[in-house]
N, C-alpha and C positions, 0 to 999 in steps of 0.2 A: 677775754683778749689776746691768747693764741689767734685766732679766727681759721682753725682749719688749716693754718699754714704748718710746712715744716721747719723750724729753726735751728741754726747750728746753737751750740755749747755758748761761745762770746754772744751771737746775736739776743739769746736768750737771756744770757746777764745784761745786757744793757736795756732790756726793753722791761728787765723787771719780770720773768718767767722763771727765774731760777733763784735761789739762795747765795748757791756758791757750786764752784765746778766740784766734781770728785766722779768717781766711776759707783759700782753696784755696789760693793763695801761700805763706800763711806754711806750712801742712801740706808742702806738697811741699817746701820750703826745712828745715824741719825734719827730713823723710824726707831730703833728701841729705844734711845734714849730720851726721845720725847712720846715714849707710850711708857714710859715706865717699867720695860721688861727687863726681867733677872738676869743678870750675866752670868754665862757657866765660868767651865774653866779657861784660864786663858783670859779671861774679860770678855768672850764672845758670848754674842746671844746663841741661844741653840735653834737651828735651822731645823723645820720640821717641812718636809718634800711629801706634797698630796698630789694626787691620792696615795694613801698608806698600799706597798706591796703584798698582797694576800701570800698569807702564809702557808707552806706546802710543804710535805713531807720529803719529797725530793729535797725540795732545797735543804731542809732541814739535816737529811740526809746525807747530804753532800759536802758538807761544814763540819761535822764531826771526822775524828781518825777512823781510817780505813770506811768512810763513807763512801768515795767515791769507786773501789773496789767491789762492794758491794752493790750499788747501782750499778755497773756493768755486770754482774751475775742474774740482777733480776731485771735491765733493761729488755731482753727477750721477750720475758711473761708478760710484762707490761707493757709495750710498743706493740708486738707483733702476736698479744691474745695466745704466745706459745703454751706448751703443756709441759716443759723439762727442764731443767739446767742445762746453762751453756758454762762447757769448761774451757775457760784460760789461761793461757800461759800467763806468765807474769811480763812479758814483753812483746815484741811484735817482730814477725820476719818479714823481710824485704827481698824480695826477690829481683835482681838486674839483668 
């Protein structure tokens, strides 16, 4: 019916290509309703983003308390293949 053309929303409504006007949220809500999807907190369907991110040790470490400081100490070993521990002060000094 669309014949490969690009239609505006109002044109598509006139020729019967769309049921009603709305954005992506309305489309997701309607698809969930028609598909019988169980709604979660707040009456919203659960959205799953694919592909799922691959969990990593560094990502998990950065989310725990004190994890970022630990990563700063381990970074020279992991990134540069160093053999020692880098000691850093808890602040940066800038000279002008």
